[in-house]
C-alpha positions, 0 to 999 in steps of 0.5 A: 074141174070139179069142186064141191061144198056142203051146207045145211038146208035153210029153206026150199026155194027155186020152185022145188022142194029141194034141189042141186045145181049145175052151173057153168062158166057163162058169166051171164047165166046164173042157174043152169040146172035144178035136180030134185034131190032131198037134202039136209046138208049140201055139197057143192062141186065145181067142174071144168067140163070146158077144159081140153088140150085143144082149147075147147070152147063152151057152147050154151044151148037153152033147153027145157026140162020137165019137172017131176010130179007134174010141176011146171017146166024149168028153163036151164042151160046145158054146157056141152063142149065141142069135145066131150071130156070123158075124164071130167064126166067120170069124176062128176059121176063119181061125186054123184054116186058117192053122194047117193051111196052115203045117203043110203047108210043112215048109221053114217049120217042119221037123219041127214041127207047130202045134196050138191051144187056143181059149178064149172071153173073152165080150168081158169083162176077167174072161174075157180074164184067166181065159183068159190065166191058164189058159194061163200056169198050164196048169190049170183052177185059176188060180194066179199064178206056178205052172205045171203043163202036162200037155199042151203049154206055150203060147208065144204068145197071139193076141188079144185083139180089143178094146183094152179087153180087150187092155190088162189081158191085156197087163199080165198077160202082160207080167209074164212077157214072154209074147208076145201078138199082137193083130189088132184092138187099136189103142189108142196106149198099147199101143205103150208097151214100158215098160208092155206089153213083150211086146205086139205087133200086126198092126194099125196103132196109132191114132196113124196113124188119128188123124193121117190123120183130121186130114189129111183134115179139113185137106185139104178146108179144114175149119177149124171142127170138132166132135169126139166120142168115147166114154170108152174108151181107144180113143176118148179117146186117138184123139180127143185126138190128132185135136184136137191135130193139128187145133189145131196146124194152125190149125183151131178146135174148136167142141166136144169131147164125150165119150159116157159109158161108162154109158148116160145119157139126160141125157148123150145129150140134151145131146150131141144138143142141142149138135149141133143148135144148133151151126153146125159142119158137120163132126164127127169121131167117134172111138168104138166102134159100141156106145157110139155107137149110142144117141147116133146114134139120138137124133140121127137121131130129132131129124132132124139133117141136113146134117152131114159125119161123119168116122168112125173104124174103130170104127163106120165099117162098123157094119151097123146104121147102114146102116138107112134110119132113119139115111140122112138123118142119116149121108148124106155120112159119110167113114170110115176102115177097116183095110186089107184083104188076101187070104188065098190058098186061104181062100175055097175052104177055106170053100166045102169046109166041111161038117158031114158032113166036119167033124163035130168042128167044134161051131160048124159045125152051128149055122152050117149050119142058119142058112145053109140053114134046115134041121134037121141030123141028123148023128152019130146025133142027137148035136146038139140041134135048133136052136130058132131054126129056122123052122117051115117048116125041113126036114131038111138033105139033105146035099148043100148047098154054101156056094159060090154061096150068096147069103147074105153070111155071110162077107165073103171079098172084104173080109178086114180083121181076118181078114187081120190074124189070118192075119199074126199066125199067120205072124209066130209061125211065122216067129219059130219058124223063126228059132229053128230056123235059129239058128246057135250063135255067131250067136244073139241070146242070151248069147255068141251062143247059140241055144235049142232048139225043144223047150226054150225059154221064151216070152220068147225068141221076142221076143228073136229 
């Protein structure tokens, strides 16, 4: 998913005056992308562009990008997945939009401009840890307790998206008290400051969702309930809290089943049979969409109907469950979602995107060709033709516009985790603002001292 970190500028290497990087999950390539972007303080971001239900594989195509102001060209790689993730791209654009927006308000960060580095975790623990180590080390070769940053020193990380990857990252970054702000990791255990001293988030802990689910069940007077979860920390911690609250209120648990993390046909059939034969009509499921899907597919195939399903946010809005195949089974489902918010100006920012005006965006061309089903020939054929285009695809005219397009590629009226990203970025900006505004004698450090914006350690952001 997307991860980021902020750091102060040290010098101007990479054959550019200032830059931001987009890196991906290829273990053999270090730098993929340089965008010219003036910065005093740098924000680094990790993305999981390769992640999808269908086990998307990353493909890396070497391309050339002309640099501005007549400078020599730079070789970089693009990470284009076989199935483009609009959700991930929306979050990436929100991060860039917020960085640019913050830089427009000098009263927030006077004489300081944010920059960013973007890494791809591919939604794997190894990828997330490698990205975190690169941020800490400042080098392609990751060496614990060693730091040699030739550009900017990151001072905060935005991410990771999922709890399963955020937890190992938080353990690593916590050793250095390196600030980490997740916009989507909800596992209750991450609130333990003894284990994760530098982990923060802009999304509520599952503690609140679990209690809310229990209160919903009790509100309707349902006292005979089944509970299911997956075997992740998200599922186990959340479902056990729901069970605890229900039992405390006098409800009875008909069954408590756990979906195996590894696909097991025997286990799936066992769970399906329990649901079929049980007299319970209300079932709480605390699981992620990927783990639940094969189980729910079998349940639907067995024509299970007449149940009230209570969905956690891990699967409540999963698009595959809206297929007609699941209608009879999932009719009457009640789900919980992360609250949504508004990002002023973001909609127009999206509408103004164009590969002709934004040639540095390596994902925009792929996105553009999918949306308009055309072949984009820009920058002297720098980019390869998208092989996923239909035979009827035509050349892009260049005057296409995203505004008014009927394709629901972004949910601009339903910004949830994207809104959390927006808040995460601003939380860092306000922490830096507090550092700039600190008055000696009234500061948070020893004897009321302050620290300088161009000479501070990442952990000092947490103590502000």
